[in-house]
C-alpha positions in Angstrom: 64.9 144.2 132.8 65.8 146.4 135.7 67.9 148.5 133.4 65.0 149.7 131.3 63.1 150.6 134.4 66.1 152.7 135.6 66.3 154.4 132.2 62.6 155.3 132.1 63.1 157.4 135.3 65.9 159.4 133.7 65.3 162.8 132.0 66.1 163.3 128.3 69.3 165.1 129.2 70.4 162.3 131.4 69.7 159.8 128.7 71.7 161.8 126.2 74.6 161.9 128.6 74.4 158.2 129.2 74.3 157.6 125.5 77.5 159.6 125.0 79.2 157.7 127.7 78.2 154.3 126.2 79.3 155.3 122.8 82.7 156.3 124.2 82.9 153.0 126.0 81.9 151.2 122.8 84.7 152.9 120.9 87.2 152.0 123.6 86.0 148.4 123.6 86.3 148.1 119.8 89.8 149.5 120.1 90.7 147.0 122.8 89.3 144.2 120.7 91.3 145.2 117.7 94.5 145.1 119.7 93.6 141.9 121.5 93.5 143.5 124.9 89.8 142.9 125.6 89.2 141.5 129.1 85.4 141.0 128.9 84.2 140.3 125.4 80.6 140.1 126.7 80.8 143.8 127.7 80.7 144.7 123.9 77.3 143.1 123.6 76.0 144.7 126.8 77.0 148.2 125.7 75.5 147.7 122.3 72.2 146.6 123.8 72.2 149.5 126.3 72.7 151.9 123.5 69.8 150.3 121.6 67.6 150.6 124.7 68.4 154.3 125.2 67.7 155.0 121.5 64.4 153.1 121.6 63.3 155.0 124.7 64.3 158.3 123.1 62.3 157.5 119.9 59.3 156.4 122.0 59.4 159.7 123.9 59.7 161.8 120.7 56.8 160.0 119.1 54.7 160.3 122.2 55.4 164.1 122.3 54.6 164.4 118.6 51.3 162.6 119.2 50.2 165.2 121.8 
């Protein structure tokens, strides 16, 4: 759960940048999996969950801003 605490301290721009990096990594991991060159299969799951965490945090922030 330390990851979500770290993400909460980041600004919206930093979260968007992290999301872009994770999506690139996810693409590369899918490519490696397709060519049977994947070293850590568990990393696919970690990246997918990190992307979900960032998107959840972004949607919470937008709904909180809309409520104000």
